[in-house]
Structures are given as structure tokens and as C-alpha cells.
N, CA, C and O atoms as a Tinker XYZ file with bonds, in Angstrom:
   472  protein
     1  N     93.212000   95.960000  103.318000    73     2
     2  CA    93.599000   95.058000  104.449000    64     1     3
     3  C     94.677000   96.217000  104.857000    63     2     4     5
     4  O     95.155000   97.078000  104.119000    81     3
     5  N     94.884000   96.026000  106.025000    73     3     6
     6  CA    95.677000   96.557000  107.152000    64     5     7
     7  C     97.250000   95.855000  106.804000    63     6     8     9
     8  O     97.539000   94.693000  106.517000    81     7
     9  N     98.169000   97.157000  106.969000    73     7    10
    10  CA    99.138000   96.002000  106.939000    64     9    11
    11  C     99.776000   94.604000  107.454000    63    10    12    13
    12  O    100.398000   93.681000  106.927000    81    11
    13  N     99.065000   95.080000  109.413000    73    11    14
    14  CA    99.152000   94.153000  110.078000    64    13    15
    15  C     98.648000   93.281000  109.488000    63    14    16    17
    16  O     99.427000   92.489000  108.958000    81    15
    17  N     97.208000   93.047000  109.325000    73    15    18
    18  CA    96.468000   92.340000  108.697000    64    17    19
    19  C     97.231000   91.506000  107.539000    63    18    20    21
    20  O     97.202000   90.276000  107.486000    81    19
    21  N     97.931000   92.349000  106.599000    73    19    22
    22  CA    98.252000   91.425000  105.625000    64    21    23
    23  C    100.040000   90.543000  106.501000    63    22    24    25
    24  O    100.407000   89.369000  106.458000    81    23
    25  N    100.608000   91.592000  107.078000    73    23    26
    26  CA   101.530000   90.635000  107.043000    64    25    27
    27  C    101.805000   89.453000  108.292000    63    26    28    29
    28  O    102.763000   88.708000  108.498000    81    27
    29  N    100.143000   89.707000  109.210000    73    27    30
    30  CA   100.174000   88.620000  110.246000    64    29    31
    31  C     99.109000   87.596000  108.968000    63    30    32    33
    32  O     98.557000   86.921000  109.837000    81    31
    33  N     98.694000   87.235000  108.081000    73    31    34
    34  CA    98.640000   86.891000  107.078000    64    33    35
    35  C     99.589000   85.800000  106.687000    63    34    36    37
    36  O     99.799000   84.641000  107.046000    81    35
    37  N    100.038000   86.570000  105.879000    73    35    38
    38  CA   101.652000   85.879000  104.939000    64    37    39
    39  C    103.076000   85.485000  106.166000    63    38    40    41
    40  O    104.161000   85.033000  105.799000    81    39
    41  N    102.656000   85.838000  107.825000    73    39    42
    42  CA   103.683000   84.663000  108.391000    64    41    43
    43  C    102.622000   84.038000  108.830000    63    42    44    45
    44  O    103.162000   84.071000  109.936000    81    43
    45  N    101.679000   83.524000  109.025000    73    43    46
    46  CA   101.399000   82.559000  109.647000    64    45    47
    47  C    101.130000   81.449000  108.227000    63    46    48    49
    48  O    101.575000   80.321000  108.438000    81    47
    49  N    100.571000   81.615000  107.058000    73    47    50
    50  CA   100.615000   81.264000  105.799000    64    49    51
    51  C    102.085000   80.862000  105.379000    63    50    52    53
    52  O    102.204000   80.409000  104.241000    81    51
    53  N    103.368000   80.987000  106.266000    73    51    54
    54  CA   104.583000   80.529000  105.653000    64    53    55
    55  C    104.674000   79.800000  107.339000    63    54    56    57
    56  O    105.811000   79.895000  107.801000    81    55
    57  N    103.995000   79.339000  107.964000    73    55    58
    58  CA   104.124000   78.512000  108.887000    64    57    59
    59  C    103.399000   77.484000  108.254000    63    58    60    61
    60  O    103.498000   76.324000  108.656000    81    59
    61  N    102.868000   77.712000  107.554000    73    59    62
    62  CA   101.732000   75.921000  107.269000    64    61    63
    63  C    100.185000   76.389000  107.147000    63    62    64    65
    64  O     99.416000   76.421000  106.186000    81    63
    65  N    100.021000   76.794000  108.726000    73    63    66
    66  CA    98.572000   76.949000  109.159000    64    65    67
    67  C     97.990000   77.774000  106.908000    63    66    68    69
    68  O     98.577000   78.496000  106.101000    81    67
    69  N     96.266000   76.844000  106.915000    73    67    70
    70  CA    95.770000   77.431000  106.107000    64    69    71
    71  C     96.038000   76.723000  104.866000    63    70    72    73
    72  O     95.109000   76.796000  104.062000    81    71
    73  N     96.977000   76.108000  104.518000    73    71    74
    74  CA    97.123000   75.513000  103.420000    64    73    75
    75  C     97.035000   74.382000  102.711000    63    74    76    77
    76  O     97.580000   73.904000  101.715000    81    75
    77  N     95.574000   73.842000  104.071000    73    75    78
    78  CA    94.494000   72.953000  102.977000    64    77    79
    79  C     94.170000   73.796000  101.845000    63    78    80    81
    80  O     94.673000   74.836000  101.421000    81    79
    81  N     93.071000   72.985000  101.415000    73    79    82
    82  CA    91.996000   73.590000  100.099000    64    81    83
    83  C     90.786000   74.739000  100.786000    63    82    84    85
    84  O     90.043000   75.284000   99.970000    81    83
    85  N     90.642000   75.031000  102.059000    73    83    86
    86  CA    90.078000   75.899000  102.464000    64    85    87
    87  C     90.682000   77.219000  102.826000    63    86    88    89
    88  O     91.531000   76.950000  101.977000    81    87
    89  N     90.936000   78.013000  103.132000    73    87    90
    90  CA    91.488000   79.286000  103.965000    64    89    91
    91  C     90.856000   79.369000  105.593000    63    90    92    93
    92  O     89.696000   79.133000  105.932000    81    91
    93  N     91.761000   79.692000  106.278000    73    91    94
    94  CA    91.144000   79.822000  107.272000    64    93    95
    95  C     91.002000   81.005000  108.040000    63    94    96    97
    96  O     92.077000   81.195000  108.609000    81    95
    97  N     90.102000   81.975000  108.353000    73    95    98
    98  CA    89.489000   82.939000  108.846000    64    97    99
    99  C     90.923000   83.440000  109.664000    63    98   100   101
   100  O     91.272000   82.682000  110.569000    81    99
   101  N     92.012000   84.978000  109.355000    73    99   102
   102  CA    93.169000   85.301000  109.953000    64   101   103
   103  C     92.829000   85.349000  111.369000    63   102   104   105
   104  O     93.712000   85.751000  112.127000    81   103
   105  N     91.622000   84.983000  111.891000    73   103   106
   106  CA    91.425000   85.288000  113.474000    64   105   107
   107  C     92.362000   83.633000  113.991000    63   106   108   109
   108  O     93.506000   83.529000  114.433000    81   107
   109  N     91.391000   82.604000  113.724000    73   107   110
   110  CA    91.759000   81.531000  113.953000    64   109   111
   111  C     93.149000   81.215000  113.372000    63   110   112   113
   112  O     93.841000   80.680000  114.238000    81   111
   113  N     93.672000   81.337000  112.420000    73   111   114
   114  CA    95.672000   81.237000  112.083000    64   113   115
   115  C     96.290000   81.287000  113.411000    63   114   116   117
   116  O     96.791000   80.376000  114.071000    81   115
   117  N     96.135000   82.718000  113.710000    73   115   118
   118  CA    96.290000   84.226000  115.167000    64   117   119
   119  C     95.516000   82.942000  116.658000    63   118   120   121
   120  O     96.131000   82.969000  117.724000    81   119
   121  N     94.955000   82.508000  116.614000    73   119   122
   122  CA    94.915000   81.514000  117.687000    64   121   123
   123  C     95.418000   80.042000  117.852000    63   122   124   125
   124  O     95.864000   79.656000  118.932000    81   123
   125  N     95.334000   79.229000  116.751000    73   123   126
   126  CA    96.433000   77.986000  116.146000    64   125   127
   127  C     97.419000   77.982000  116.985000    63   126   128   129
   128  O     97.818000   77.138000  117.788000    81   127
   129  N     98.099000   80.024000  116.441000    73   127   130
   130  CA    99.761000   79.206000  116.568000    64   129   131
   131  C     99.460000   80.319000  118.364000    63   130   132   133
   132  O    100.106000   81.366000  118.412000    81   131
   133  N     98.835000   80.095000  119.213000    73   131   134
   134  CA    98.844000   80.379000  119.933000    64   133   135
   135  C     99.055000   81.762000  120.760000    63   134   136   137
   136  O     99.051000   81.822000  121.990000    81   135
   137  N     99.257000   82.968000  119.801000    73   135   138
   138  CA    99.880000   84.567000  119.840000    64   137   139
   139  C     98.702000   85.100000  119.384000    63   138   140   141
   140  O     97.952000   84.613000  118.537000    81   139
   141  N     98.561000   86.291000  120.087000    73   139   142
   142  CA    97.331000   87.575000  119.613000    64   141   143
   143  C     97.740000   87.828000  118.612000    63   142   144   145
   144  O     98.675000   87.311000  118.001000    81   143
   145  N     96.535000   89.332000  118.119000    73   143   146
   146  CA    97.374000   90.298000  117.143000    64   145   147
   147  C     97.853000   90.681000  117.851000    63   146   148   149
   148  O     98.940000   90.652000  117.274000    81   147
   149  N     98.277000   91.490000  119.623000    73   147   150
   150  CA    99.535000   91.935000  119.580000    64   149   151
   151  C    100.704000   91.719000  119.991000    63   150   152   153
   152  O    101.416000   92.700000  120.202000    81   151
   153  N    101.244000   90.339000  120.228000    73   151   154
   154  CA   102.436000   89.150000  119.904000    64   153   155
   155  C    102.650000   90.171000  118.100000    63   154   156   157
   156  O    103.705000   90.771000  117.897000    81   155
   157  N    101.884000   90.178000  117.381000    73   155   158
   158  CA   102.632000   89.587000  115.797000    64   157   159
   159  C    102.641000   91.230000  116.213000    63   158   160   161
   160  O    102.644000   90.817000  117.372000    81   159
   161  N    102.648000   92.678000  116.357000    73   159   162
   162  CA   103.001000   93.698000  116.773000    64   161   163
   163  C    104.061000   93.808000  117.471000    63   162   164   165
   164  O    104.844000   94.757000  117.466000    81   163
   165  N    104.135000   92.515000  118.303000    73   163   166
   166  CA   106.055000   93.170000  118.822000    64   165   167
   167  C    106.947000   92.508000  117.685000    63   166   168   169
   168  O    107.906000   93.078000  117.165000    81   167
   169  N    106.397000   90.914000  117.290000    73   167   170
   170  CA   107.696000   90.542000  116.630000    64   169   171
   171  C    107.724000   91.493000  115.089000    63   170   172   173
   172  O    108.647000   91.567000  114.278000    81   171
   173  N    106.250000   92.212000  115.042000    73   171   174
   174  CA   106.652000   92.702000  113.510000    64   173   175
   175  C    107.994000   94.186000  114.011000    63   174   176   177
   176  O    108.975000   94.587000  113.385000    81   175
   177  N    107.459000   94.597000  115.267000    73   175   178
   178  CA   108.575000   95.570000  115.515000    64   177   179
   179  C    109.757000   95.652000  115.473000    63   178   180   181
   180  O    110.448000   96.531000  114.958000    81   179
   181  N    110.273000   94.039000  116.428000    73   179   182
   182  CA   110.965000   93.844000  116.109000    64   181   183
   183  C    112.272000   93.097000  115.349000    63   182   184   185
   184  O    113.450000   92.922000  115.658000    81   183
   185  N    111.407000   92.742000  114.154000    73   183   186
   186  CA   112.289000   92.461000  112.444000    64   185   187
   187  C    112.485000   93.822000  112.495000    63   186   188   189
   188  O    113.627000   94.207000  112.746000    81   187
   189  N    111.321000   94.906000  112.249000    73   187   190
   190  CA   111.705000   95.701000  112.159000    64   189   191
   191  C    113.276000   97.137000  112.283000    63   190   192   193
   192  O    114.020000   97.863000  111.623000    81   191
   193  N    112.969000   96.785000  113.388000    73   191   194
   194  CA   114.260000   97.495000  114.474000    64   193   195
   195  C    115.192000   96.750000  114.249000    63   194   196   197
   196  O    116.147000   97.399000  114.676000    81   195
   197  N    115.707000   95.507000  113.737000    73   195   198
   198  CA   116.869000   94.816000  113.618000    64   197   199
   199  C    117.358000   95.401000  111.991000    63   198   200   201
   200  O    118.557000   95.404000  111.711000    81   199
   201  N    116.259000   95.912000  110.919000    73   199   202
   202  CA   116.570000   96.594000  109.340000    64   201   203
   203  C    116.257000   97.946000  109.330000    63   202   204   205
   204  O    115.866000   98.441000  108.273000    81   203
   205  N    116.410000   98.943000  110.792000    73   203   206
   206  CA   116.555000  100.140000  110.667000    64   205   207
   207  C    118.066000  101.267000  110.100000    63   206   208   209
   208  O    118.295000  102.410000  109.704000    81   207
   209  N    119.051000   99.443000  110.548000    73   207   210
   210  CA   120.263000  100.135000  109.280000    64   209   211
   211  C    120.431000   99.640000  108.079000    63   210   212   213
   212  O    121.096000  100.053000  107.129000    81   211
   213  N    119.822000   98.794000  108.199000    73   211   214
   214  CA   119.791000   98.197000  106.297000    64   213   215
   215  C    119.525000   96.627000  107.098000    63   214   216   217
   216  O    118.825000   96.217000  108.024000    81   215
   217  N    120.785000   95.909000  105.892000    73   215   218
   218  CA   120.813000   94.080000  105.968000    64   217   219
   219  C    121.707000   94.024000  107.497000    63   218   220   221
   220  O    122.703000   94.729000  107.655000    81   219
   221  N    121.276000   93.238000  108.401000    73   219   222
   222  CA   122.459000   93.181000  109.952000    64   221   223
   223  C    122.782000   91.515000  109.361000    63   222   224   225
   224  O    122.144000   90.696000  108.700000    81   223
   225  N    124.354000   91.566000  110.116000    73   223   226
   226  CA   125.242000   89.825000  110.026000    64   225   227
   227  C    124.339000   88.767000  110.612000    63   226   228   229
   228  O    123.600000   88.796000  111.596000    81   227
   229  N    124.679000   87.571000  109.490000    73   227   230
   230  CA   123.738000   86.527000  109.650000    64   229   231
   231  C    124.543000   86.498000  111.246000    63   230   232   233
   232  O    125.631000   87.001000  111.527000    81   231
   233  N    123.795000   85.892000  111.959000    73   231   234
   234  CA   124.131000   85.298000  113.314000    64   233   235
   235  C    123.567000   86.916000  114.598000    63   234   236   237
   236  O    123.963000   87.115000  115.746000    81   235
   237  N    122.954000   87.432000  114.085000    73   235   238
   238  CA   122.239000   89.231000  114.825000    64   237   239
   239  C    120.989000   88.323000  115.923000    63   238   240   241
   240  O    120.483000   87.315000  115.430000    81   239
   241  N    120.613000   88.688000  117.186000    73   239   242
   242  CA   119.611000   88.022000  117.837000    64   241   243
   243  C    119.026000   89.025000  118.170000    63   242   244   245
   244  O    119.555000   90.128000  118.311000    81   243
   245  N    117.614000   88.704000  118.371000    73   243   246
   246  CA   117.153000   90.025000  119.716000    64   245   247
   247  C    115.737000   89.770000  119.897000    63   246   248   249
   248  O    114.752000   89.696000  119.161000    81   247
   249  N    116.045000   89.636000  121.446000    73   247   250
   250  CA   114.204000   88.882000  122.009000    64   249   251
   251  C    113.613000   89.858000  122.213000    63   250   252   253
   252  O    114.104000   90.928000  122.573000    81   251
   253  N    112.259000   89.579000  121.972000    73   251   254
   254  CA   110.816000   90.188000  123.076000    64   253   255
   255  C    110.111000   89.091000  123.714000    63   254   256   257
   256  O    110.225000   87.876000  123.877000    81   255
   257  N    109.042000   90.404000  124.110000    73   255   258
   258  CA   108.164000   89.526000  124.829000    64   257   259
   259  C    107.008000   90.562000  124.375000    63   258   260   261
   260  O    107.125000   91.426000  123.506000    81   259
   261  N    105.886000   90.288000  125.144000    73   259   262
   262  CA   104.717000   91.150000  124.891000    64   261   263
   263  C    104.135000   90.960000  125.955000    63   262   264   265
   264  O    103.561000   89.967000  126.403000    81   263
   265  N    104.394000   92.473000  126.552000    73   263   266
   266  CA   103.541000   92.901000  127.794000    64   265   267
   267  C    102.062000   92.338000  127.716000    63   266   268   269
   268  O    101.721000   91.623000  128.658000    81   267
   269  N    100.995000   92.613000  126.543000    73   267   270
   270  CA    99.903000   91.774000  127.106000    64   269   271
   271  C     99.757000   90.611000  127.335000    63   270   272   273
   272  O     98.829000   90.392000  128.114000    81   271
   273  N    100.434000   89.509000  126.885000    73   271   274
   274  CA   100.292000   88.452000  126.316000    64   273   275
   275  C    101.253000   87.622000  127.423000    63   274   276   277
   276  O    100.795000   86.656000  128.034000    81   275
   277  N    102.701000   88.119000  127.628000    73   275   278
   278  CA   103.417000   86.672000  128.138000    64   277   279
   279  C    103.838000   86.489000  127.520000    63   278   280   281
   280  O    104.966000   86.394000  128.004000    81   279
   281  N    103.934000   86.251000  126.321000    73   279   282
   282  CA   104.432000   85.271000  124.879000    64   281   283
   283  C    105.726000   86.074000  124.417000    63   282   284   285
   284  O    105.820000   87.300000  124.459000    81   283
   285  N    106.664000   85.238000  123.990000    73   283   286
   286  CA   108.052000   85.442000  124.032000    64   285   287
   287  C    108.999000   85.003000  122.763000    63   286   288   289
   288  O    108.593000   83.910000  122.366000    81   287
   289  N    110.065000   85.440000  122.018000    73   287   290
   290  CA   110.827000   84.706000  121.279000    64   289   291
   291  C    111.928000   85.100000  120.900000    63   290   292   293
   292  O    112.540000   85.609000  121.839000    81   291
   293  N    112.578000   85.110000  119.798000    73   291   294
   294  CA   113.831000   85.361000  119.489000    64   293   295
   295  C    114.150000   85.753000  118.301000    63   294   296   297
   296  O    115.045000   84.950000  118.039000    81   295
   297  N    114.038000   86.490000  117.305000    73   295   298
   298  CA   114.682000   86.159000  116.156000    64   297   299
   299  C    115.891000   86.663000  115.940000    63   298   300   301
   300  O    116.469000   87.677000  116.331000    81   299
   301  N    116.325000   85.284000  114.866000    73   299   302
   302  CA   117.885000   85.663000  114.741000    64   301   303
   303  C    118.266000   86.020000  112.690000    63   302   304   305
   304  O    117.296000   86.639000  112.253000    81   303
   305  N    118.911000   85.871000  112.007000    73   303   306
   306  CA   119.048000   85.975000  111.421000    64   305   307
   307  C    119.927000   85.412000  111.254000    63   306   308   309
   308  O    121.039000   85.657000  111.722000    81   307
   309  N    119.490000   84.131000  110.232000    73   307   310
   310  CA   119.915000   83.205000  109.432000    64   309   311
   311  C    120.561000   82.835000  108.100000    63   310   312   313
   312  O    120.967000   81.751000  107.680000    81   311
   313  N    120.533000   84.155000  107.515000    73   311   314
   314  CA   120.948000   83.804000  105.998000    64   313   315
   315  C    120.669000   85.469000  105.730000    63   314   316   317
   316  O    119.689000   86.037000  106.214000    81   315
   317  N    121.974000   86.355000  104.643000    73   315   318
   318  CA   121.574000   87.286000  104.029000    64   317   319
   319  C    121.921000   87.393000  102.794000    63   318   320   321
   320  O    123.142000   87.517000  102.702000    81   319
   321  N    121.137000   87.403000  101.345000    73   319   322
   322  CA   120.940000   86.745000  100.400000    64   321   323
   323  C    120.432000   88.374000   99.140000    63   322   324   325
   324  O    119.352000   88.916000   98.903000    81   323
   325  N    121.314000   88.529000   98.833000    73   323   326
   326  CA   121.175000   89.904000   97.622000    64   325   327
   327  C    120.513000   90.443000   98.314000    63   326   328   329
   328  O    120.952000   90.594000   99.454000    81   327
   329  N    119.079000   91.028000   97.978000    73   327   330
   330  CA   118.725000   92.366000   98.644000    64   329   331
   331  C    117.689000   91.602000   99.933000    63   330   332   333
   332  O    117.011000   92.432000  100.538000    81   331
   333  N    117.467000   89.765000  100.508000    73   331   334
   334  CA   116.727000   89.576000  101.562000    64   333   335
   335  C    117.457000   89.561000  102.344000    63   334   336   337
   336  O    118.659000   89.637000  102.092000    81   335
   337  N    116.843000   89.429000  103.916000    73   335   338
   338  CA   117.399000   88.993000  105.274000    64   337   339
   339  C    116.314000   87.795000  105.552000    63   338   340   341
   340  O    115.087000   87.773000  105.455000    81   339
   341  N    117.313000   86.771000  105.953000    73   339   342
   342  CA   116.311000   85.537000  106.132000    64   341   343
   343  C    116.480000   85.220000  108.107000    63   342   344   345
   344  O    117.434000   85.070000  108.870000    81   343
   345  N    114.898000   85.242000  108.262000    73   343   346
   346  CA   115.012000   85.103000  109.488000    64   345   347
   347  C    114.625000   84.011000  110.465000    63   346   348   349
   348  O    113.615000   83.377000  110.162000    81   347
   349  N    115.170000   83.724000  111.440000    73   347   350
   350  CA   114.871000   82.489000  112.078000    64   349   351
   351  C    114.031000   82.911000  113.274000    63   350   352   353
   352  O    114.637000   83.440000  114.206000    81   351
   353  N    112.894000   82.770000  113.356000    73   351   354
   354  CA   111.824000   82.409000  114.847000    64   353   355
   355  C    111.524000   82.073000  115.130000    63   354   356   357
   356  O    110.511000   81.504000  114.724000    81   355
   357  N    112.467000   81.906000  117.179000    73   355   358
   358  CA   111.786000   80.827000  118.116000    64   357   359
   359  C    110.283000   81.423000  118.824000    63   358   360   361
   360  O    110.253000   82.146000  119.820000    81   359
   361  N    109.556000   81.134000  118.371000    73   359   362
   362  CA   108.316000   81.138000  119.428000    64   361   363
   363  C    107.443000   80.386000  120.681000    63   362   364   365
   364  O    106.929000   79.271000  120.766000    81   363
   365  N    107.536000   81.654000  121.701000    73   363   366
   366  CA   106.468000   80.614000  122.882000    64   365   367
   367  C    105.638000   81.143000  123.695000    63   366   368   369
   368  O    105.613000   81.673000  124.806000    81   367
   369  N    104.809000   80.793000  122.656000    73   367   370
   370  CA   103.211000   81.383000  123.561000    64   369   371
   371  C    103.175000   81.035000  124.996000    63   370   372   373
   372  O    103.643000   79.955000  125.355000    81   371
   373  N    102.648000   81.874000  125.865000    73   371   374
   374  CA   102.390000   82.316000  127.122000    64   373   375
   375  C    101.832000   81.051000  127.230000    63   374   376   377
   376  O    101.203000   80.649000  126.251000    81   375
   377  N    101.946000   80.137000  128.474000    73   375   378
   378  CA   101.000000   78.904000  128.898000    64   377   379
   379  C    101.968000   77.281000  128.487000    63   378   380   381
   380  O    102.281000   76.339000  129.215000    81   379
   381  N    102.216000   77.548000  126.975000    73   379   382
   382  CA   103.399000   76.930000  126.903000    64   381   383
   383  C    104.669000   76.612000  127.120000    63   382   384   385
   384  O    105.486000   77.518000  126.955000    81   383
   385  N    105.028000   75.636000  127.426000    73   383   386
   386  CA   106.407000   75.128000  127.669000    64   385   387
   387  C    107.326000   75.300000  125.814000    63   386   388   389
   388  O    108.292000   76.014000  125.546000    81   387
   389  N    106.409000   74.188000  124.700000    73   387   390
   390  CA   106.880000   73.762000  123.332000    64   389   391
   391  C    107.228000   75.810000  122.979000    63   390   392   393
   392  O    106.941000   76.902000  123.469000    81   391
   393  N    107.990000   75.226000  121.843000    73   391   394
   394  CA   108.464000   76.614000  121.385000    64   393   395
   395  C    108.427000   75.891000  119.838000    63   394   396   397
   396  O    108.482000   74.695000  119.553000    81   395
   397  N    108.341000   76.767000  119.189000    73   395   398
   398  CA   107.680000   77.341000  117.889000    64   397   399
   399  C    108.777000   77.954000  117.140000    63   398   400   401
   400  O    109.011000   79.146000  117.339000    81   399
   401  N    109.602000   77.173000  116.157000    73   399   402
   402  CA   110.262000   77.491000  114.901000    64   401   403
   403  C    109.917000   78.592000  113.564000    63   402   404   405
   404  O    109.850000   77.915000  112.538000    81   403
   405  N    109.801000   79.317000  113.422000    73   403   406
   406  CA   109.547000   79.706000  111.637000    64   405   407
   407  C    110.158000   80.685000  111.443000    63   406   408   409
   408  O    110.328000   81.429000  112.409000    81   407
   409  N    110.721000   81.066000  110.129000    73   407   410
   410  CA   111.421000   81.210000  109.079000    64   409   411
   411  C    110.485000   82.298000  108.555000    63   410   412   413
   412  O    109.255000   82.259000  108.573000    81   411
   413  N    111.241000   83.243000  108.102000    73   411   414
   414  CA   110.483000   84.100000  107.621000    64   413   415
   415  C    111.826000   84.680000  106.505000    63   414   416   417
   416  O    112.993000   84.295000  106.577000    81   415
   417  N    111.282000   85.673000  105.514000    73   415   418
   418  CA   111.915000   86.672000  104.554000    64   417   419
   419  C    111.863000   87.744000  104.384000    63   418   420   421
   420  O    110.997000   87.848000  103.516000    81   419
   421  N    112.344000   89.085000  104.713000    73   419   422
   422  CA   112.268000   89.893000  104.401000    64   421   423
   423  C    113.272000   90.859000  102.914000    63   422   424   425
   424  O    114.433000   91.268000  102.944000    81   423
   425  N    112.541000   90.923000  102.104000    73   423   426
   426  CA   113.049000   91.497000  100.770000    64   425   427
   427  C    113.479000   93.477000  101.011000    63   426   428   429
   428  O    112.952000   94.103000  101.930000    81   427
   429  N    114.230000   93.987000  100.260000    73   427   430
   430  CA   114.509000   95.223000  100.853000    64   429   431
   431  C    113.883000   95.951000   98.743000    63   430   432   433
   432  O    114.617000   95.831000   97.762000    81   431
   433  N    112.648000   96.510000   98.714000    73   431   434
   434  CA   112.085000   96.514000   97.833000    64   433   435
   435  C    113.179000   98.159000   96.931000    63   434   436   437
   436  O    113.992000   98.959000   97.394000    81   435
   437  N    112.723000   98.005000   95.881000    73   435   438
   438  CA   114.159000   99.508000   94.654000    64   437   439
   439  C    113.226000  100.773000   95.747000    63   438   440   441
   440  O    113.663000  101.907000   95.550000    81   439
   441  N    112.381000  100.730000   96.521000    73   439   442
   442  CA   112.315000  102.155000   97.448000    64   441   443
   443  C    112.962000  101.866000   98.503000    63   442   444   445
   444  O    113.216000  102.891000   99.138000    81   443
   445  N    113.509000  100.540000   99.186000    73   443   446
   446  CA   114.089000  100.986000  100.418000    64   445   447
   447  C    113.306000   99.709000  101.380000    63   446   448   449
   448  O    113.545000   98.654000  101.968000    81   447
   449  N    112.146000  100.729000  101.032000    73   447   450
   450  CA   111.479000   99.346000  102.124000    64   449   451
   451  C    111.282000   98.043000  102.087000    63   450   452   453
   452  O    111.017000   97.360000  101.097000    81   451
   453  N    111.468000   97.579000  103.616000    73   451   454
   454  CA   111.717000   95.992000  103.657000    64   453   455
   455  C    110.015000   95.175000  103.423000    63   454   456   457
   456  O    109.072000   95.653000  104.054000    81   455
   457  N    109.831000   94.223000  102.693000    73   455   458
   458  CA   108.959000   93.654000  102.254000    64   457   459
   459  C    108.891000   92.221000  103.023000    63   458   460   461
   460  O    109.978000   91.725000  103.319000    81   459
   461  N    107.754000   91.542000  103.356000    73   459   462
   462  CA   107.896000   90.404000  104.384000    64   461   463
   463  C    107.245000   89.572000  102.791000    63   462   464   465
   464  O    106.193000   89.918000  102.254000    81   463
   465  N    108.407000   88.146000  102.129000    73   463   466
   466  CA   107.954000   87.583000  101.265000    64   465   467
   467  C    107.580000   86.550000  101.400000    63   466   468   469
   468  O    106.998000   86.475000  102.482000    81   467
   469  N    107.585000   85.174000  100.609000    73   467   470
   470  CA   106.981000   84.227000  100.975000    64   469   471
   471  C    108.644000   83.447000  100.719000    63   470   472
   472  O    108.805000   82.247000  100.943000    81   471
């Protein structure tokens, strides 16, 4: 599976989609969130940029906007523990006033790579 697909699947699973007895296709999970695959690329690139120089301080924020869809959001560092950074994502899909909150965690492995973890 491509890294984006794995990241998107884990990200969507952390939101609470696909927690029933039957797994949903990735395309359906993304559609239910109101985000496009391009939106996930932007979210992931923004989070990656926040980790370029190691763990950022709690409270650090970055805004993102998907030029493809118009969806937008903010990623905020809510906690840093051990080798993990806990993010709060405030996401507003294009065409809606509803802001969704998603929490993710990325932990640094022994090789220095940041891995999205449950």
C-alpha cells in the first residue's frame, strides 16, 4: 500500500470511521470526511513541515489550505511526550461551516523518522 494510503487510512481510523464490524473502502472514508486525497496530501505535508527540526513546542500552530478543493484547517501541537508529538487538527471541508476536530500522534522511531501511530 502506498504511504499516503496507509497514512490516510490510519488518520481516518483515528477519526472514528471504519470502527464498525465491516471495514469501509478508503475512498468512502475520505468522502465521508468531506476531504479529497489532495487534502490529505496538504495535511500530511503541513504536519511533516512542523516536524522538520524535531519536536515543536506545545502550542505551535500551522494553517493549511488545499488549493484543489478549498478545504482548510489548522494543526496545533497539543502535547509532546517521550518521542511523540500529539497533534490537534481543526478541519473545515470546503462547502461546510462545520469544523471537525481530529487528534493524531506521530512518534519518532530509532532511525529518526516520524511515524503516524494510534
